[in-house]
C-alpha positions in Angstrom: 169.4 216.0 154.8 169.8 217.4 151.1 169.9 214.6 148.5 172.9 214.9 146.4 172.7 214.6 142.4 175.4 211.9 141.1 176.6 212.9 138.2 178.1 210.0 135.7 180.7 211.1 133.2 180.1 211.0 129.4 183.1 209.0 128.6 181.5 206.3 131.0 178.2 206.3 129.5 179.4 206.3 125.9 182.1 202.9 127.2 178.7 201.2 128.8 177.0 201.9 125.4 180.0 200.4 123.7 180.4 197.1 125.8 177.0 196.2 125.2 176.9 196.6 121.5 180.2 194.4 121.5 178.2 192.1 124.0 175.7 191.6 121.3 177.6 191.4 118.1 179.9 189.1 119.6 177.0 186.6 120.6 175.6 187.2 116.9 178.7 186.3 115.6 178.9 183.3 118.0 175.1 182.0 117.3 176.3 182.0 113.5 177.9 179.5 111.1 180.2 179.8 108.4 180.1 178.7 104.7 183.1 178.7 102.2 181.9 178.0 98.9 181.1 179.1 95.4 179.2 181.7 93.6 179.0 182.1 90.0 179.3 185.4 88.1 180.1 186.4 84.2 183.3 185.9 83.1 185.5 189.1 81.7 183.4 188.7 78.6 179.9 187.7 79.5 180.3 184.9 77.8 180.4 182.1 80.4 179.9 182.0 84.0 182.6 181.2 86.6 183.3 180.7 90.4 184.4 182.8 92.9 185.5 181.5 96.3 183.3 183.6 98.6 182.7 183.3 102.7 179.2 183.7 104.0 178.2 183.8 107.6 174.4 182.2 108.2 172.2 180.8 110.9 169.6 179.1 109.4 169.4 177.0 106.1 166.6 179.7 104.7 169.3 182.3 106.1 171.7 180.4 103.9 170.0 180.4 101.0 168.8 183.8 100.6 172.5 185.2 101.4 174.0 183.0 98.6 171.5 185.0 96.4 172.1 188.5 98.1 175.6 188.0 97.5 174.8 187.2 93.9 172.8 190.2 93.4 175.5 192.6 95.1 178.0 191.5 92.3 181.6 189.7 91.8 184.6 190.5 94.1 187.0 190.2 91.9 187.8 191.9 88.8 188.4 189.0 86.6 184.3 189.3 86.8 181.0 190.2 85.5 177.5 191.2 87.5 175.5 188.2 86.9 171.8 189.4 88.3 170.6 193.0 87.0 171.4 195.9 89.1 167.4 196.3 88.9 166.3 192.9 90.0 164.8 192.3 93.6 164.4 188.9 95.0 160.8 188.2 95.9 160.9 185.3 98.0 162.9 181.8 98.6 160.8 178.6 99.6 161.5 175.0 99.5 164.6 175.4 101.5 163.6 172.6 104.2 162.7 169.9 101.4 165.9 171.1 99.2 164.1 171.7 96.1 164.5 175.7 96.0 162.1 178.1 94.1 163.4 181.3 93.6 161.2 184.2 92.6 162.6 187.4 91.4 161.1 190.3 90.1 160.8 191.4 86.5 164.3 192.7 86.1 165.8 189.7 86.2 165.2 189.6 82.9 167.2 191.5 80.1 165.5 190.4 77.1 169.0 189.0 75.9 168.1 185.2 76.4 171.5 183.8 76.6 172.5 185.9 79.2 169.3 185.4 81.0 169.8 181.9 81.2 173.3 182.1 81.8 171.9 184.0 85.1 169.5 181.2 86.0 172.3 179.4 85.9 174.4 180.8 87.7 172.1 181.0 90.7 171.1 177.3 90.3 175.3 176.2 90.7 175.6 178.6 94.0 173.0 177.2 95.5 173.3 173.8 94.9 177.1 173.9 95.7 175.8 174.1 99.3 175.0 170.9 101.4 171.4 171.5 102.2 170.0 172.1 98.5 169.6 169.2 95.6 167.8 171.7 92.9 166.4 174.7 91.9 163.8 176.7 90.0 164.2 180.6 89.0 160.6 182.3 88.3 159.9 185.6 87.1 157.4 187.0 89.2 155.6 183.2 89.5 156.1 183.0 85.7 158.2 180.2 83.7 161.5 181.2 82.5 161.5 179.8 78.8 164.7 178.7 76.7 165.2 180.2 73.1 163.3 177.1 71.7 160.6 178.1 74.1 161.2 175.3 76.7 160.5 175.8 79.9 163.6 176.1 82.7 162.4 173.7 85.3 164.4 172.5 88.3 168.0 171.8 87.7 170.9 170.6 89.8 174.3 171.2 89.6 175.2 168.0 87.7 172.6 169.5 85.1 174.8 172.6 84.0 178.0 171.7 82.7 180.9 174.5 82.4 183.9 174.5 80.9 185.8 175.3 83.6 184.4 172.1 84.9 186.4 168.9 84.4 185.8 167.5 80.8 188.2 166.3 78.0 190.7 169.0 77.1 194.1 170.0 75.3 196.2 172.3 74.3 195.7 173.9 70.7 197.5 176.6 68.3 195.2 178.7 66.8 195.9 181.6 64.5 194.8 184.6 64.7 194.8 188.2 62.6 195.2 191.6 64.2 195.4 194.8 62.5 198.8 197.0 62.0 198.7 200.4 63.4 197.9 202.3 60.7 194.7 199.6 59.8 196.2 198.7 56.7 197.0 194.8 56.9 196.1 192.1 58.7 199.3 190.5 60.8 199.0 186.6 61.7 199.5 186.0 65.1 199.2 182.4 66.1 198.4 181.8 70.2 198.4 178.5 72.3 195.3 178.0 74.4 193.5 175.4 76.3 190.3 174.5 74.5 187.5 172.0 76.2 184.8 170.1 74.0 181.9 171.7 75.8 182.8 174.9 73.4 183.0 175.2 69.9 187.0 176.2 68.7 185.6 179.4 66.6 184.2 180.6 69.9 187.4 180.5 71.4 189.1 182.1 68.5 186.6 185.2 68.5 186.9 185.8 72.3 190.6 185.7 71.8 191.0 188.1 69.4 188.2 190.5 71.9 191.2 190.1 74.3 193.8 191.5 72.3 197.0 191.2 70.3 200.6 189.8 72.1 202.0 191.8 70.0 202.6 196.1 70.6 203.1 196.5 66.8 199.6 195.3 66.5 196.2 196.8 67.6 193.4 195.3 69.0 190.3 194.7 66.2 187.5 194.3 68.8 186.8 196.4 71.9 187.0 194.7 75.1 183.8 195.0 75.9 182.3 193.5 72.8 179.9 190.9 74.4 180.3 187.1 71.9 176.7 185.6 72.8 177.0 182.6 70.6 178.9 180.5 67.6 177.1 178.0 65.5 178.7 176.5 61.9 176.7 174.5 59.5 177.7 173.3 56.2 181.1 175.3 56.3 179.0 178.9 57.5 179.5 180.2 60.5 177.1 182.5 62.5 179.0 184.3 65.1 176.1 186.4 67.4 177.3 189.2 68.6 175.4 191.4 71.5 174.4 194.2 69.2 176.4 196.9 71.1 179.1 195.7 68.7 177.6 198.1 66.4 178.6 201.2 68.2 181.6 199.7 70.5 183.6 199.0 67.5 182.2 201.3 64.4 184.5 204.9 63.5 186.4 204.6 60.6 185.6 202.6 57.3 189.3 201.4 57.9 188.6 200.1 61.2 185.6 198.8 60.6 187.1 196.6 57.7 189.8 195.3 60.0 187.1 194.4 62.7 185.1 192.4 60.2 188.1 190.4 58.4 190.4 189.9 61.5 187.1 187.8 62.4 186.5 186.1 59.2 190.2 185.7 58.5 190.8 183.8 61.5 187.5 181.7 61.3 188.0 180.6 57.9 191.4 179.7 59.3 189.9 176.6 60.5 188.9 173.6 57.9 185.3 173.6 58.7 184.3 177.2 58.0 184.4 178.9 54.7 181.8 181.9 55.6 180.9 183.8 58.0 177.7 185.5 59.2 177.7 188.5 61.4 174.3 188.5 63.8 173.5 191.1 66.4 171.3 189.5 69.3 170.0 186.6 67.4 169.2 188.6 64.2 170.6 190.1 60.5 171.3 193.7 60.3 172.1 195.8 57.3 175.0 198.0 58.5 178.1 198.2 60.4 179.1 201.3 60.1 180.0 202.1 56.4 179.9 198.4 55.7 177.1 196.4 54.8 177.6 193.0 56.8 173.8 191.6 56.4 175.0 189.3 53.8 178.4 186.5 54.4 181.8 187.3 54.4 184.4 185.0 52.6 187.8 185.4 53.7 190.2 188.1 52.2 193.8 187.3 51.6 194.6 190.5 49.9 194.6 192.3 53.2 197.1 189.9 55.4 200.2 191.1 55.3 203.0 188.6 54.0 205.9 188.1 55.5 
């Protein structure tokens, strides 16, 4: 008797394959756990880190730790936040999860050369991992080497409590600050008073410059600083304020001599509204520079009342 071949329609085969894939996908999801936690990224001005709620699926504690770091490396989902870990950086290893004291090892690309930014990136990794229930402390290294702060101190194991952020619970108050914004013709600075919430974890001078970066609320005025201007730090000593910007300040805010003058004195005149500041020194990546476009900014600036519009 002649054997007959049985032909199975292609649609049946496709349906069977899909069924198998769905089965394994469901089983994979069933075996996983869900973590609802916080990941930390740069704020809009890259001057601090802020939390972003995130859901992560994982199977083991090791998987959770690595998934948290991978999510940090992928970047934020909110438009209000900026990437905290360099795109070219890669994760070498995560060890110590079983003890709760975790060592995270990145490639050299983690380091940008901007110490303030690098330290904040370490803090973001530490806080993102330590908010989980399984990790108590974290140390970040670069290809096995220690990371140091600007004063040469080694950054060792840190806990969540070791890192205080303005967004955490601190003494806070609403304060009125006086800001100066250029008019449309770039001839005068116009006063704008603004209510802002401040904490005791950040100098008021830093709030003032960040408010200038945010821009004016008056449509008749113009912004003195580019939105992507990055303020690294502000320190005040003996009535002298040292405003330290990322070096791209020079390119982002240069142009005409009028614009550059308005940029400098919107900062200087706003800061010298404070009783504690008489003069301002501009720094780029922690160093003095001679020229900002058409203006020599190597020396300190005092207040200029002559360019403030009179009401």
